[in-house]
C-alpha atoms as one frame of an Amber mdcrd trajectory, in Angstrom:
protein
 -46.166 135.279 -17.404 -44.482 136.367 -20.617 -43.647 133.629 -23.090 -40.145
 133.663 -24.550 -38.175 132.501 -27.539 -35.072 130.441 -26.822 -32.125 131.296
 -29.038 -28.500 130.356 -29.471 -26.074 133.157 -28.657 -23.846 133.541 -31.713
 -20.775 134.850 -29.912 -19.379 135.739 -26.504 -17.741 138.877 -25.219 -14.208
 139.003 -23.850 -13.626 141.376 -20.968 -10.409 143.377 -20.704  -8.263 142.621
 -17.663  -8.512 146.149 -16.309 -11.092 148.922 -16.237 -10.562 152.164 -18.057
 -11.029 155.331 -16.014 -14.712 156.165 -15.640 -15.884 152.778 -16.947 -17.421
 151.789 -13.609 -20.713 153.469 -14.499 -21.132 151.009 -17.387 -20.679 147.866
 -15.338 -23.733 145.682 -14.820 -25.233 146.424 -11.451 -26.701 143.623  -9.284
 -30.218 144.939  -9.988 -29.819 144.613 -13.765 -30.631 140.965 -14.327 -29.552
 140.037 -17.893 -32.233 137.360 -18.249 -32.213 134.172 -20.259 -33.504 135.409
 -23.606 -32.516 138.052 -26.090 -36.173 138.916 -26.713 -39.101 137.941 -24.481
 -42.678 138.013 -25.756 -44.578 140.404 -23.483 -48.212 139.876 -22.467 -50.955
 141.390 -24.624 -51.525 145.111 -23.952 -55.126 144.718 -22.794 -57.123 141.934
 -21.137 -59.357 140.091 -23.560 -57.244 140.762 -26.670 -56.725 137.852 -29.061
 -53.317 137.078 -30.510 -53.752 136.480 -34.261 -50.292 136.367 -35.788 -46.696
 136.307 -34.557 -44.038 136.720 -37.251 -40.254 136.401 -36.847 -39.027 139.563
 -38.544 -35.335 139.489 -37.657 -34.958 136.459 -35.379 -33.761 136.073 -32.698
 -34.026 139.837 -32.149 -37.255 141.313 -33.511 -40.754 139.920 -34.021 -44.147
 141.320 -34.931 -47.471 140.475 -33.310 -50.962 141.274 -34.565 -53.784 141.116
 -32.042 -57.487 142.017 -32.026 -59.528 143.738 -29.341 -63.194 142.741 -29.019
 -63.701 145.873 -26.933 -62.491 148.451 -29.480 -63.005 146.232 -32.577 -59.522
 147.190 -33.754 -56.339 145.407 -34.734 -52.998 146.270 -33.153 -49.586 145.608
 -34.702 -46.783 145.411 -32.149 -43.067 145.450 -32.796 -41.409 143.144 -30.245
 -37.729 143.971 -29.788 -35.145 143.131 -27.091 -36.170 144.613 -23.753 -33.235
 146.571 -22.330 -32.332 146.969 -18.700 -31.494 150.462 -17.492 -27.816 149.582
 -17.699 -28.136 148.279 -21.260 -30.098 151.355 -22.339 -27.349 153.566 -20.926
 -24.754 151.563 -22.844 -26.703 151.837 -26.129 -27.041 155.616 -25.836 -23.374
 156.069 -24.932 -22.128 153.741 -27.669 -24.240 155.423 -30.368 -22.958 158.853
 -29.335 -19.351 157.636 -29.321 -19.549 155.792 -32.639 -21.092 158.841 -34.301
 -17.985 160.837 -33.335 -15.305 158.269 -34.175 -16.637 156.527 -37.300 -17.058
 159.482 -39.638 -17.253 158.249 -43.226 -15.444 154.958 -42.634 -18.512 152.825
 -43.494 -19.678 154.828 -46.491 -18.222 152.558 -49.167 -19.019 149.226 -47.491
 -21.824 146.857 -48.393 -24.713 146.427 -45.973 -23.372 143.097 -44.663 -19.861
 144.529 -44.255 -21.253 147.538 -42.385 -22.984 145.247 -39.894 -19.807 143.230
 -39.354 -17.712 146.377 -39.020 -20.050 147.998 -36.480 -20.295 144.811 -34.433
 -16.515 144.523 -34.291 -16.123 148.201 -33.400 -18.699 147.889 -30.617 -17.028
 144.849 -29.092 -13.603 146.461 -29.414 -14.896 149.585 -27.677 -16.174 147.569
 -24.719 -12.921 145.587 -24.447 -10.773 148.714 -24.602 -12.681 150.213 -21.693
 -12.928 147.062 -19.602 -16.716 146.856 -19.840 -17.852 143.318 -19.106 -21.139
 142.148 -20.559 -22.938 138.858 -20.588 -23.364 137.358 -24.083 -27.087 138.149
 -24.122 -26.586 141.755 -22.995 -23.996 142.208 -25.710 -26.424 140.937 -28.359
 -29.153 143.297 -27.157 -26.872 146.326 -27.193 -25.368 145.525 -30.595 -28.854
 144.939 -32.041 -29.921 148.525 -31.306 -26.645 149.935 -32.597 -27.032 148.069
 -35.887 -30.742 148.905 -36.090 -30.126 152.643 -35.784 -26.882 152.918 -37.780
 -27.506 150.451 -40.623 -31.256 149.836 -40.444 -34.170 152.231 -40.287 -34.277
 152.871 -36.544 -37.696 152.533 -34.894 -39.359 151.426 -38.153 -36.711 148.877
 -39.140 -38.841 145.900 -38.076 -41.803 147.287 -40.053 -39.696 147.537 -43.205
 -38.337 144.010 -42.746 -41.816 142.490 -42.349 -42.873 141.034 -45.716 -46.573
 141.397 -44.794 -46.290 145.190 -44.495 -47.041 147.132 -47.681 -47.106 150.770
 -46.522 -45.912 152.572 -43.385 -47.410 155.928 -42.453 -46.454 158.486 -39.795
 -48.845 161.402 -39.298 -46.880 163.430 -36.759 -45.291 163.592 -33.308 -46.738
 161.335 -30.588 -49.122 159.780 -33.119 -49.013 155.982 -33.509 -47.688 154.855
 -36.872 -50.164 153.089 -39.121 -49.404 150.440 -41.708 -51.218 148.558 -44.425
 -50.963 144.849 -43.704 -51.468 142.304 -46.463 -53.871 140.325 -44.247 -55.400
 142.890 -41.889 -55.369 146.108 -43.983 -54.901 149.405 -42.127 -53.575 148.670
 -38.648 -52.367 150.876 -35.798 -48.918 150.046 -34.401 -47.205 150.477 -31.048
 -44.472 152.572 -32.697 -44.407 156.369 -32.472 -41.957 159.266 -32.318 -41.998
 160.889 -28.891 -40.554 164.286 -29.825 -40.049 166.527 -32.845 -36.260 166.318
 -32.761 -36.176 162.535 -33.205 -38.823 162.627 -35.954 -37.074 165.442 -37.839
 -33.766 163.582 -37.579 -35.441 160.488 -38.987 -36.772 162.487 -41.976 -33.276
 163.841 -42.637 -31.926 160.278 -42.481 -34.566 159.149 -44.992 -33.481 161.950
 -47.307 -29.849 160.866 -47.022 -30.799 157.261 -47.824 -32.634 158.537 -50.923
 -29.681 160.703 -51.940 -31.667 163.905 -51.454 -31.667 166.819 -49.041 -34.641
 167.979 -47.003 -34.744 171.172 -44.956 -36.889 174.123 -43.951 -36.380 175.675
 -47.388 -37.173 172.394 -49.201 -39.501 170.603 -46.775 -40.979 167.979 -49.147
 -39.069 164.768 -49.815 -39.959 162.407 -52.652 -37.454 159.651 -53.357 -36.440
 156.009 -53.380 -34.149 154.218 -50.947 -31.306 151.945 -52.147 -33.544 148.953
 -51.346 -36.248 150.304 -53.662 -38.690 151.576 -51.016 -40.673 154.627 -52.134
 -40.523 157.528 -49.661 -42.693 160.621 -49.414 -42.072 162.857 -46.411 -42.499
 166.377 -45.063 -40.009 168.073 -42.750 -40.866 169.669 -39.381 -44.049 171.778
 -39.276 -43.383 173.622 -42.516 -46.095 171.709 -44.381 -47.930 169.517 -41.861
 -49.122 171.112 -38.632 -48.814 167.974 -36.471 -45.096 167.771 -37.128 -43.051
 165.919 -39.724 -44.718 163.063 -41.598 -43.699 160.271 -43.904 -45.099 157.424
 -45.957 -42.898 154.498 -46.965 -44.116 152.060 -49.588 -42.114 148.871 -49.275
 -40.454 147.383 -52.323 -41.167 143.665 -52.699 -38.068 141.679 -53.564 -40.268
 138.759 -54.632 -42.557 140.184 -57.303 -46.170 139.205 -57.782 -46.605 136.288
 -60.178 -49.447 134.716 -62.194 -49.553 131.931 -59.599 -50.215 134.544 -56.901
 -53.058 135.985 -58.990 -54.780 132.593 -59.042 -53.880 131.526 -55.499 -55.271
 134.751 -54.029 -58.452 134.521 -56.095 -57.714 137.699 -58.051 -58.072 135.822
 -61.358 -58.789 132.330 -62.658 -56.256 130.106 -64.412 -58.206 130.580 -67.662
 -57.816 134.365 -67.387 -54.100 133.966 -66.748 -53.822 131.654 -69.761 -55.577
 134.364 -71.801 -52.932 136.907 -70.695 -50.251 134.402 -71.695 -51.645 134.174
 -75.218 -52.045 137.964 -75.372 -48.432 138.541 -74.310 -47.168 136.088 -76.909
 -49.165 137.868 -79.625 -47.886 141.312 -78.582 -51.219 142.704 -77.375 -50.954
 146.054 -75.569 -52.640 146.253 -72.155 -53.634 149.001 -69.720 -54.590 147.930
 -66.189 -57.061 150.347 -64.615 -58.151 150.557 -60.996 -58.267 152.611 -57.842
 -55.514 153.082 -55.246 -54.245 149.844 -53.635 -56.256 147.689 -56.047 -53.131
 145.781 -57.116 -52.535 147.293 -60.571 -48.742 147.157 -60.472 -48.771 143.631
 -59.031 -50.926 142.450 -61.932 -48.707 144.341 -64.375 -45.643 142.490 -63.086
 -47.474 139.153 -63.155 -48.579 139.312 -66.790 -45.180 140.724 -67.849 -43.640
 137.364 -66.913 -45.367 135.931 -70.003 -43.353 138.109 -72.385 -41.342 135.768
 -74.664 -37.771 135.220 -73.425 -36.088 136.521 -76.580 -37.936 139.865 -76.572
 -36.275 143.152 -75.700 -38.047 144.958 -72.851 -37.709 148.519 -71.585 -39.503
 149.430 -68.355 -40.077 153.016 -67.223 -41.194 153.899 -63.685 -41.099 156.665
 -61.126 -40.109 154.072 -58.522 -38.706 150.645 -59.338 -41.489 148.113 -58.755
 -41.395 145.880 -61.832 -39.007 142.942 -61.432 -38.456 140.569 -64.352 -36.198
 137.559 -64.971 -35.662 138.395 -68.659 -32.035 138.928 -69.648 -32.792 141.422
 -72.443 -34.472 143.921 -70.106 -33.556 147.567 -69.497 -35.148 148.903 -66.271
 -35.428 152.699 -66.218 -36.510 155.129 -63.511 -37.158 158.866 -63.485 -34.806
 161.299 -61.758 -35.495 164.582 -60.017 -33.387 167.648 -60.741 -31.734 170.327
 -58.639 -32.305 174.025 -58.303 -35.138 176.153 -59.666 -37.356 175.022 -62.505
 -36.775 176.517 -65.930 -39.264 177.748 -68.551 -40.095 174.136 -69.456 -41.137
 173.442 -65.862 -38.179 171.132 -65.211 -35.206 171.516 -62.893 -31.646 171.019
 -64.071 -30.873 167.339 -64.551 -34.482 166.204 -64.203 -35.608 163.203 -66.260
 -39.343 162.616 -66.345 -41.506 159.870 -67.844 -41.768 161.687 -71.176 -37.966
 161.806 -71.525 -37.665 158.098 -70.783 -40.507 157.003 -73.090 -38.999 159.049
 -75.913 -35.561 157.543 -75.246 -37.024 154.034 -75.074 -38.334 154.288 -78.633
 -34.758 154.747 -79.863 -33.721 151.473 -78.216 -35.874 149.348 -80.537 -37.755
 147.483 -77.791 -40.360 144.828 -78.502 -42.187 145.602 -75.250 -42.416 148.871
 -73.319 -43.635 148.763 -69.698 -44.703 152.128 -68.253 -45.405 151.980 -64.509
 -48.242 154.518 -64.603 -49.383 156.958 -67.277 -50.641 160.365 -66.215 -49.001
 163.020 -68.422 -47.750 163.917 -71.869 -45.742 160.689 -72.069 -49.069 158.906
 -72.698 -49.434 160.443 -76.159 -45.967 159.197 -77.105 -46.820 155.781 -75.659
 -49.924 155.482 -77.848 -47.920 156.583 -80.850 -45.564 153.703 -80.051 -48.531
 151.316 -79.892 -49.730 152.501 -83.294 -46.289 151.785 -84.778 -46.161 148.208
 -83.495 -44.571 148.459 -80.038 -46.364 146.359 -77.422 -46.994 148.462 -74.332
 -48.077 147.554 -70.801 -49.101 150.231 -68.319 -51.411 151.123 -65.425 -53.803
 153.991 -64.844 -56.088 155.289 -62.119 -59.578 154.699 -63.536 -62.537 152.487
 -62.623 -64.012 151.801 -66.072 -63.264 152.094 -69.774 -65.334 155.274 -69.899
 -63.368 156.967 -67.131 -60.126 155.739 -68.713 -61.084 157.364 -72.029 -62.079
 160.588 -70.253 -58.688 160.776 -68.551 -56.787 159.957 -71.723 -58.426 162.518
 -73.983 -58.555 165.428 -71.508 -55.742 167.583 -70.039 -52.998 166.972 -69.119
 -52.817 163.825 -71.309 -54.736 165.031 -74.403 -54.580 161.820 -76.454 -56.982
 161.807 -79.449 -59.671 159.146 -79.124 -58.905 157.733 -82.556 -55.417 156.867
 -81.290 -56.875 154.807 -78.442 -57.875 152.103 -80.911 -54.195 151.070 -80.953
 -54.800 149.616 -77.478 -55.794 145.936 -77.464 -56.846 145.111 -73.894 -58.142
 146.901 -70.814 -58.171 145.222 -67.392 -60.388 146.728 -64.688 -59.128 145.810
 -61.219 -60.910 146.590 -57.955 -60.546 146.231 -54.219 -63.842 144.829 -52.928
 -65.210 143.890 -49.519 -66.718 140.387 -49.425 -67.485 137.789 -46.773 -63.803
 136.815 -47.139 -62.750 140.321 -46.148 -61.166 142.875 -48.441 -60.100 141.194
 -51.683 -58.538 142.271 -54.970 -60.282 141.073 -58.098 -59.924 141.545 -61.837
 -63.428 142.851 -62.399 -63.330 142.849 -66.195 -61.018 141.907 -69.034 -62.021
 143.770 -72.184 -60.806 143.905 -75.763 -60.728 147.118 -77.790 -62.233 145.875
 -81.043 -62.299 149.096 -83.070 -63.490 152.664 -83.390 -66.895 153.835 -84.582
 -66.313 157.139 -86.448 -70.005 158.066 -86.586 -70.492 157.959 -82.823 -66.840
 158.612 -81.905 -66.981 155.634 -79.547 -64.603 152.756 -78.938 -66.053 149.316
 -79.630 -65.267 146.909 -76.778 -65.813 143.216 -76.116 -65.915 141.841 -72.563
 -63.979 138.569 -72.405 -64.086 137.828 -68.665 -66.145 139.341 -65.863 -66.134
 138.815 -62.108 -69.424 137.746 -60.511 -69.417 139.133 -56.945 -72.332 136.900
 -55.920 -70.415 133.666 -56.488 -66.892 135.149 -56.417 -66.253 133.460 -59.759
 -64.965 134.616 -63.135 -67.266 134.167 -66.112 -66.159 133.799 -69.724 -68.550
 135.924 -71.793 -68.489 133.638 -74.815 -66.159 135.170 -77.381 -62.639 136.546
 -77.758 -61.304 138.416 -80.765 -57.804 137.456 -79.622 -58.655 133.821 -80.308
 -59.934 134.794 -83.761 -56.685 136.614 -84.465 -54.570 133.628 -83.389 -56.647
 131.197 -85.446 -56.194 133.350 -88.537 -52.487 133.877 -87.903 -51.607 130.228
 -87.170 -54.311 128.636 -89.296 -55.865 126.940 -86.269 -59.282 125.359 -86.284
 -61.602 126.235 -83.352 -60.791 122.851 -81.788 -57.052 123.417 -82.125 -57.383
 126.886 -80.619 -59.355 125.496 -77.688 -56.792 122.705 -77.189 -53.906 125.191
 -77.047 -55.802 127.369 -74.586 -56.582 124.375 -72.364 -52.932 123.267 -72.423
 -51.798 126.632 -71.086 -54.560 126.600 -68.468 -53.291 123.196 -67.304 -49.754
 124.568 -67.016 -51.015 127.409 -64.830 -53.024 125.004 -62.663 -49.935 122.762
 -62.400 -47.849 125.704 -61.155 -50.570 126.741 -58.696 -50.954 123.207 -57.342
 -47.192 122.983 -56.763 -47.137 126.502 -55.259 -44.447 127.681 -57.668 -44.605
 131.399 -56.880 -40.887 132.164 -57.097 -40.754 134.227 -60.267 -37.437 132.728
 -61.424 -38.647 129.141 -61.017 -41.975 129.957 -62.671 -40.142 131.718 -65.485
 -38.169 128.546 -66.210 -41.409 126.705 -67.004 -42.807 129.532 -69.157 -39.558
 129.937 -71.089 -39.346 126.171 -71.611 -42.916 126.123 -72.957 -41.930 128.639
 -75.632 -39.046 126.322 -76.637 -40.621 122.868 -76.214 -44.289 122.785 -75.142
 -44.430 118.994 -75.383 -41.698 118.620 -72.764 -43.592 120.891 -70.364 -46.892
 119.076 -70.944 -45.161 115.737 -70.300 -43.960 117.108 -66.963 -47.471 118.347
 -66.179 -48.944 114.924 -67.031 -46.397 113.237 -64.767 -47.019 115.835 -62.015
 -43.269 116.458 -61.842 -42.515 119.809 -60.215 -40.213 122.193 -62.098 -36.552
 122.422 -61.039 -35.671 124.748 -58.153 -34.926 128.386 -58.996 -31.356 129.294
 -59.906 -29.247 130.701 -57.095 -28.820 134.455 -56.935 -25.425 135.670 -58.103
């Protein structure tokens, strides 16, 4: 027997005193039993499957369930939505068709919350005007699907709302969608597009959300939704032979923090304290790693250590960095329109090079470049050499491969210029007895340049030991030497300062302070009054709650 979730019905429906002509076909028939619940949890698809995780995605309407089959050795991600009766399904289809004709552009200028309220009111008014009587639960089910398809993202809306989902991938018609789950990695779902028309319409809708057009003549879509989700899609069978396809990379509203780095085992508190000192001293960092190794997450985490009074300019293809600093200018590239000119750019296009060059005129203290891969890298290293602290990421698995990418086409940065870089972080995705994990494999310092051998001189500060899953300090840091010389610290004083910051990080981890605004309050306060923060740490007093969003 299916288990169910009891919910409170938020509103009731008022029936009109008389039926409109032709409304009889929309009345509930005796065979359409409304049921007691908006959404019932169905049994597992196959005998012997184990239910691992049930997540309320949009309660009391949609839920997700992850299960595992011992027979196929595979995970399955199911979207659980309200189960419609035949009568309710007929109502949903009719209402969507009618609203499409009568609404027009009426909801274009409304906020997302106002759109939902407006559509709910219009739906209820439509039923009343035609004398269609519905039970409160049936009304909620019908309105849910109207809102899901008009305001949400249709069949994939629950996937986008699930915080555990990182990427959503559709490979074609009648092919199950796959997603990358934060706990279970690549997982097949029970969602698919049954026909080409519905999938093509969905791709067009994605293009509209991104403010771009997609068609037979321009079948490739690359854009960002208003919520910040990155979209890459192909239209119809013009590019992909199995039908239209899309990949959606979800934007995380709560960015990755230093506490998350430690809590997930990606780094130790000592490593995080090292990044804190490096950020304060204006050390430039490049985070290298393969796809899905967590480079951007680490970039956002260490950027939280930038001093509160510093001016920051971030430059990305898709907005992923999220900072609490007030003096922060977030920038994103823009695609152009029409044919490309002699310079290879379309009219109105702004690429990374344009934004990096513009950022240098804004006198920033810190420049954050989401990922370097073109001619903007040379300008970025020139900025490093002139005293601008720069954070960025790059696809590379070692310092050697990073150097090879930097000094060869299309980047073409002279090796001598690479000595302006202070730190390199190598991040990996590894498979251990704990499953697939993300680890900071190495933290290295660029010490100098050897002109005779044309090689960069590096010093490994921290290294991950896969045997013990621990991070090992390699014995020496030139950053510590620099700080001791700058602040006239003795070795004992330097060690004491480092230990104090490590204790602050451990304090935040122990209290599970992973809201970036609340964590930022403690970091900013340490810059102003470290003694006050250490007194709070000694008393084990948690930091104040995060400020409310405006």
